[in-house]
C-alpha positions in Angstrom: 27.4 -6.6 -10.1 30.5 -6.3 -8.1 30.5 -6.8 -4.3 31.5 -3.2 -3.7 28.1 -2.0 -5.7 26.1 -4.5 -3.9 27.4 -3.3 -0.4 26.7 0.3 -1.4 23.3 -0.3 -2.6 22.4 -2.3 0.5 23.8 0.5 2.8 21.7 3.2 0.3 18.7 0.9 0.9 19.0 0.9 4.7 19.6 4.6 5.0 16.5 5.4 2.7 14.4 3.0 4.8 15.6 4.6 8.0 14.8 8.1 6.7 11.2 7.0 5.6 10.8 5.3 9.1 12.0 8.7 10.8 9.7 10.7 8.7 6.7 8.4 9.6 7.6 8.6 13.2 7.1 12.3 13.3 3.6 11.9 12.4 2.9 8.7 14.5 4.2 7.8 17.7 4.5 4.0 18.8 4.2 2.4 15.5 7.7 1.3 15.1 7.1 -2.3 14.4 4.2 -1.6 12.1 6.3 0.8 10.1 9.0 -1.8 9.7 6.8 -4.3 8.7 5.2 -2.0 6.1 8.6 -1.0 4.7 9.6 -4.7 4.4 6.4 -5.4 2.5 7.2 -2.3 0.3 10.8 -3.5 -0.3 9.4 -7.1 -1.2 6.8 -5.9 -3.6 4.2 -7.5 -1.3 0.9 -6.5 -0.1 -0.3 -5.0 3.5 -3.8 -5.3 5.0 -4.0 -2.8 8.0 -6.5 -4.0 10.2 -7.3 -2.6 13.7 -10.0 -1.1 15.6 -11.2 2.5 14.5 -8.8 5.4 15.5 -5.6 3.4 15.8 -3.8 5.6 13.1 -4.3 3.1 10.0 -5.2 5.9 7.4 -2.6 8.3 8.9 -0.1 5.6 8.5 -0.7 4.8 5.0 -0.9 8.7 4.3 2.4 9.3 6.0 4.1 6.4 4.3 2.6 7.6 0.7 3.8 11.2 1.4 7.5 10.0 2.4 7.6 8.2 -0.9 6.1 11.2 -2.8 3.1 8.7 -3.9 -0.5 9.3 -4.4 -2.9 8.2 -1.6 -6.6 7.4 -1.7 -8.8 5.6 0.8 -11.2 2.9 0.1 -13.7 2.0 2.9 -14.1 -1.7 2.8 -17.3 -3.8 3.9 -17.0 -7.8 4.4 -18.7 -8.3 1.1 -16.2 -6.2 -1.1 -14.3 -7.9 -3.8 -11.1 -6.9 -5.6 -12.7 -6.6 -8.5 -15.2 -3.9 -7.0 -12.3 -1.7 -7.0 -10.0 -2.4 -9.7 -12.8 -3.4 -12.2 -13.6 -6.9 -13.7 -13.0 -8.5 -17.2 -16.5 -9.2 -18.7 -16.9 -11.2 -21.9 -18.3 -9.5 -24.7 -20.2 -11.9 -27.1 -20.5 -9.4 -30.2 -16.7 -8.8 -30.0 -15.9 -12.4 -28.9 -13.5 -11.1 -26.3 -13.1 -9.8 -22.8 -13.4 -5.9 -22.1 -12.4 -4.5 -18.8 -15.0 -2.6 -16.8 -13.1 -0.4 -14.5 -14.2 -0.1 -10.9 -13.8 3.5 -9.1 -10.4 3.0 -8.3 -8.3 1.4 -11.4 -5.0 2.3 -10.1 -2.1 0.2 -8.8 -1.0 2.7 -6.3 -4.3 2.6 -4.4 -3.7 2.1 -0.4 -6.6 0.2 1.0 -7.4 0.7 4.8 -9.8 -2.2 6.0 -12.1 -1.0 8.9 -13.8 -3.6 10.5 -17.8 -3.4 11.0 -17.6 -4.4 14.6 
């Protein structure tokens, strides 16, 4: 890739991130740092755990990001004993077939936004 194309892609990426951040700020005020970190994780193809006391806008932030990206949003209420397989499903060995089969959980999608609510 040429240097000019790389610079243009970088500028377009910054512009897109800025537009998304501005869109989220229309819905949530005072969450600029969290929004920037959320976008950084999104660009890096990472994972984010939104953890805070109730009523601080975790779900609203996730909804605003999903809407800004034209993505689906679903919320899962976590408890301390919940495992990832409880949400996505688990591979179970089937002796008759001599293979593993996936038993899907209630949310077998990759685009599921998870919001942790502490049981404090």
